C-alpha positions as CSV (number, residue, x, y, z in Angstrom):
1,X,17.5,-93.9,41.4
2,X,15.8,-94.8,38.2
3,X,17.8,-93.8,35.1
4,X,16.1,-93.2,31.7
5,X,18.4,-93.2,28.6
6,X,17.4,-91.1,25.6
7,X,19.0,-90.1,22.3
8,X,19.9,-86.4,22.0
9,X,21.4,-83.6,23.9
10,X,20.0,-82.2,27.2
11,X,16.9,-80.1,26.5
12,X,15.8,-82.2,23.5
13,X,12.2,-83.5,23.1
14,X,13.3,-87.0,24.1
15,X,14.7,-85.4,27.3
16,X,11.3,-83.8,28.0
17,X,9.5,-87.1,27.3
18,X,11.7,-88.9,29.8
19,X,11.0,-86.3,32.5
20,X,7.3,-86.4,31.9
21,X,7.0,-90.1,32.0
22,X,9.5,-90.5,34.9
23,X,9.4,-87.2,36.9
24,X,11.7,-88.5,39.7
25,X,14.2,-90.2,37.4
26,X,17.6,-89.2,36.1
27,X,17.7,-88.6,32.4
28,X,20.8,-90.0,30.6
29,X,21.7,-88.3,27.2
30,X,23.1,-90.6,24.5
31,X,24.6,-89.8,21.1
32,X,22.6,-92.4,19.2
33,X,19.6,-94.8,19.6
34,X,22.0,-97.7,19.7
35,X,23.9,-96.0,22.6
36,X,20.6,-95.6,24.5
37,X,19.8,-99.3,23.9
38,X,23.3,-100.2,25.1
39,X,22.9,-98.2,28.3
40,X,19.9,-100.3,29.2
41,X,21.6,-103.6,28.1
42,X,24.6,-102.7,30.2
43,X,22.7,-101.8,33.3
44,X,23.6,-98.1,33.2
45,X,19.9,-97.3,32.8
46,X,16.7,-99.1,33.6
47,X,14.7,-97.7,30.6
48,X,15.2,-96.1,27.2
49,X,12.8,-93.5,25.9
50,X,12.7,-93.8,22.1
51,X,10.6,-91.8,19.6
52,X,8.8,-94.0,17.1
53,X,6.5,-91.8,15.1
54,X,5.2,-88.2,14.8
55,X,1.8,-86.9,13.6
56,X,3.6,-84.6,11.1
57,X,6.9,-86.2,10.1
58,X,5.7,-89.8,10.2
59,X,8.0,-92.7,11.2
60,X,11.3,-91.8,12.9
61,X,14.1,-92.9,10.7
62,X,15.9,-96.3,11.4
63,X,13.5,-97.3,14.3
64,X,11.9,-100.0,12.2
65,X,15.4,-101.5,11.7
66,X,16.6,-101.1,15.3
67,X,13.7,-102.3,17.3
68,X,13.5,-105.9,15.9
69,X,17.2,-106.4,16.5
70,X,17.4,-105.4,20.1
71,X,16.8,-107.8,23.0
72,X,15.0,-105.0,24.9
73,X,11.2,-105.1,25.3
74,X,8.6,-102.4,24.8
75,X,7.0,-101.9,28.3
76,X,5.1,-98.7,27.7
77,X,4.4,-95.7,25.5
78,X,4.3,-92.0,26.0
79,X,2.8,-89.2,23.9
80,X,4.6,-85.8,23.9
81,X,2.9,-82.7,22.4
82,X,5.7,-81.1,20.5
83,X,6.2,-77.4,21.2
84,X,9.0,-75.4,19.6
85,X,10.3,-72.0,20.7
86,X,12.5,-69.5,18.9
87,X,15.5,-68.6,21.1
88,X,18.7,-66.6,21.1
89,X,21.3,-65.0,23.2
90,X,20.6,-62.0,25.3
91,X,19.8,-59.0,23.2
92,X,18.7,-61.0,20.2
93,X,15.6,-60.0,18.2
94,X,13.7,-61.7,15.4
95,X,14.1,-58.6,13.2
96,X,17.9,-58.5,13.7
97,X,18.4,-62.2,13.1
98,X,19.5,-63.8,9.8
99,X,19.8,-67.5,10.5
100,X,17.8,-70.0,12.4
101,X,19.4,-73.4,13.3
102,X,17.7,-76.6,14.2
103,X,17.2,-80.3,13.3
104,X,15.8,-80.8,9.8
105,X,12.5,-82.0,11.1
106,X,12.0,-79.1,13.4
107,X,12.8,-76.6,10.6
108,X,10.3,-78.4,8.4
109,X,7.6,-78.3,11.2
110,X,8.1,-74.5,11.6
111,X,8.4,-73.7,8.0
112,X,5.6,-71.1,8.0
113,X,7.1,-69.1,10.9
114,X,10.5,-69.2,9.3
115,X,9.2,-68.0,5.9
116,X,7.1,-65.3,7.5
117,X,10.0,-63.7,9.2
118,X,12.5,-64.1,6.4
119,X,15.0,-66.3,8.3
120,X,17.5,-68.6,6.6
121,X,17.1,-72.2,7.9
122,X,20.4,-74.0,8.8
123,X,20.3,-77.7,9.5
124,X,21.8,-78.9,12.8
125,X,22.2,-82.4,14.1
126,X,19.8,-81.9,17.1
127,X,17.3,-79.3,18.3
128,X,18.8,-78.9,21.7
129,X,22.3,-79.1,20.2
130,X,21.5,-76.1,18.0
131,X,20.5,-74.2,21.2
132,X,23.8,-75.1,22.8
133,X,25.7,-73.9,19.7
134,X,23.8,-70.6,19.6
135,X,24.6,-70.0,23.2
136,X,28.3,-70.8,22.5
137,X,28.5,-68.5,19.5
138,X,27.0,-65.6,21.3
139,X,25.9,-64.1,17.9
140,X,22.6,-62.3,18.1
141,X,22.0,-62.9,14.4
142,X,21.9,-66.6,14.9
143,X,18.8,-68.1,16.5
144,X,17.7,-71.6,17.4
145,X,14.4,-73.5,17.2
146,X,14.3,-76.0,20.1
147,X,12.0,-77.2,22.9
148,X,11.5,-74.7,25.8
149,X,13.6,-76.8,28.1
150,X,16.6,-76.1,25.9
151,X,16.3,-72.3,26.6
152,X,16.4,-73.0,30.3
153,X,19.3,-75.4,29.9
154,X,21.5,-73.1,27.9
155,X,20.5,-69.7,29.2
156,X,18.8,-68.4,26.1
157,X,16.0,-65.9,25.7
158,X,12.7,-67.1,24.2
159,X,11.7,-64.8,21.4
160,X,8.6,-66.7,20.3
161,X,6.7,-69.7,21.6
162,X,4.7,-72.5,20.0
163,X,5.9,-71.6,16.5
164,X,5.2,-75.1,15.0
165,X,2.9,-75.0,12.0
166,X,0.6,-77.7,13.3
167,X,-0.8,-77.6,16.8
168,X,-1.6,-81.3,16.8
169,X,2.1,-82.0,16.4
170,X,2.7,-85.0,18.7
171,X,5.4,-87.7,19.0
172,X,4.8,-91.1,20.3
173,X,7.6,-92.7,22.3
174,X,8.1,-96.3,23.3
175,X,9.7,-97.2,26.6
176,X,12.2,-100.0,26.4
177,X,13.4,-102.2,29.3
178,X,15.2,-105.6,29.7
179,X,13.0,-108.6,29.0
180,X,10.3,-109.3,31.6
181,X,7.0,-111.2,31.9
182,X,4.2,-109.6,30.0
183,X,1.6,-107.9,32.2
184,X,-1.5,-110.0,33.1
185,X,-4.5,-109.7,30.9
186,X,-7.4,-107.8,32.5
187,X,-5.5,-104.9,34.0
188,X,-6.7,-102.4,31.4
189,X,-6.5,-101.8,27.7
190,X,-3.3,-103.1,26.2
191,X,-1.3,-102.7,23.0
192,X,0.7,-105.5,21.5
193,X,3.6,-104.7,19.2
194,X,5.2,-107.2,16.9
195,X,7.0,-107.8,13.6
196,X,6.4,-110.4,11.1
197,X,7.6,-111.6,7.6
198,X,5.0,-113.1,5.3
199,X,5.7,-116.1,3.1
200,X,6.5,-115.1,-0.5
201,X,3.3,-116.5,-2.0
202,X,0.4,-114.7,-3.7
203,X,-2.1,-113.0,-1.4
204,X,0.1,-113.9,1.7
205,X,-0.4,-110.5,3.4
206,X,-4.2,-110.6,2.7
207,X,-4.4,-114.0,4.2
208,X,-2.1,-113.2,7.1
209,X,-4.1,-110.1,8.2
210,X,-7.5,-111.7,7.6
211,X,-7.6,-113.1,11.1
212,X,-7.5,-109.6,12.7
213,X,-10.6,-108.6,10.7
214,X,-12.6,-111.7,11.4
215,X,-11.7,-111.6,15.1
216,X,-12.5,-107.9,15.5
217,X,-8.9,-106.8,16.5
218,X,-8.1,-103.2,15.8
219,X,-4.8,-102.6,14.0
220,X,-3.4,-99.1,14.7
221,X,-0.1,-99.4,13.0
222,X,1.1,-101.4,9.9
223,X,4.4,-100.5,8.2
224,X,6.4,-102.4,5.8
225,X,10.2,-102.3,5.1
226,X,12.8,-104.3,3.2
227,X,15.4,-106.4,4.9
228,X,18.7,-107.8,3.7
229,X,18.5,-105.8,0.5
230,X,15.9,-108.1,-0.9
231,X,12.7,-106.8,-2.4
232,X,10.9,-110.1,-1.8
233,X,11.8,-110.2,1.9
234,X,9.3,-107.8,3.3
235,X,8.9,-107.3,7.1
236,X,6.0,-105.6,8.7
237,X,5.9,-103.7,12.0
238,X,2.4,-103.8,13.7
239,X,0.6,-102.4,16.7
240,X,-2.8,-103.8,17.6
241,X,-5.1,-103.1,20.5
242,X,-5.4,-106.1,22.8
243,X,-3.5,-108.7,24.8
244,X,-2.2,-111.9,23.2
245,X,-3.8,-113.9,26.0
246,X,-7.2,-112.6,25.0
247,X,-9.0,-115.1,22.7
248,X,-9.6,-112.7,19.7
249,X,-5.9,-111.6,19.5
250,X,-4.7,-115.1,20.2
251,X,-6.7,-116.5,17.3
252,X,-5.5,-113.7,15.0
253,X,-1.9,-114.3,15.9
254,X,-2.2,-118.0,15.3
255,X,-3.6,-117.4,11.8
256,X,-0.9,-114.8,11.1
257,X,1.8,-117.3,12.1
258,X,0.5,-119.8,9.6
259,X,1.1,-117.4,6.7
260,X,4.4,-116.0,8.1
261,X,8.0,-117.2,8.1
262,X,8.8,-115.1,11.1
263,X,6.8,-113.6,14.0
264,X,8.2,-111.8,17.0
265,X,6.5,-110.0,19.8
266,X,8.2,-106.7,20.6
267,X,6.1,-106.0,23.7
268,X,2.7,-106.0,25.4
269,X,2.1,-102.8,27.3
270,X,-0.6,-100.6,28.8
271,X,-2.2,-98.2,26.3
272,X,-1.5,-94.6,27.1
273,X,-4.6,-92.4,27.7
274,X,-3.6,-90.2,24.8
275,X,-4.1,-93.1,22.4
276,X,-7.8,-92.7,23.1
277,X,-7.9,-88.9,22.9
278,X,-7.6,-88.4,26.7
279,X,-5.4,-85.7,28.0
280,X,-4.0,-87.6,31.1
């Protein structure tokens, strides 16, 4: 059976993403992202489902540092519409509750609902973990904000659904697997993900990226971050539409390499329909 590793407790959004992308697979919870990577490296799982960015919260912390260091390869992406529910033990009511527990991002993304109902937010390590704790406490004055799957998992009553402030709230996940041959060009729209480090010379970034503009390559993600504690050693993580065997992207990458001290492809993978606004 296919096993998909994810970071978080059962019932978390990453768990839901794993089940959506691999309906017949077994989902393997892991305490950290590094543990999920290790599960695939060690053969315990065939894939890892890792969140990379969110339309509300932005980049997922530490991912830009972890992805370039792993030997795993990005082989796919998945978009999960984030839906949060308010849940509590049997007999709980919103009016009778005092505290609401969840991950800091979930609390921030449901700020309007929390304020409207006068609840005190309490930060937990994980959304699904907060649901488990509420179930264990058995205290009707303590509620959890978590994905609907967590209510089913821990036997909680859903008191309100879809309480997130922004209905476009979506997280993009990348699917990681052991290294393999890149898919053949021509099988559909592709995304190429890579990291690079520019030479420490004036206008290096401008020159490095010029090839993407002149060759008509659409860049959908460009993020910078520091490495090794040096302000001059800037790395960039990039997603572009296209396949490196297609002439426009091949020329752009060749020009990029000329102005870079390091260039590494993280993966070439089929673009998910949600990337283009499709619902499939």
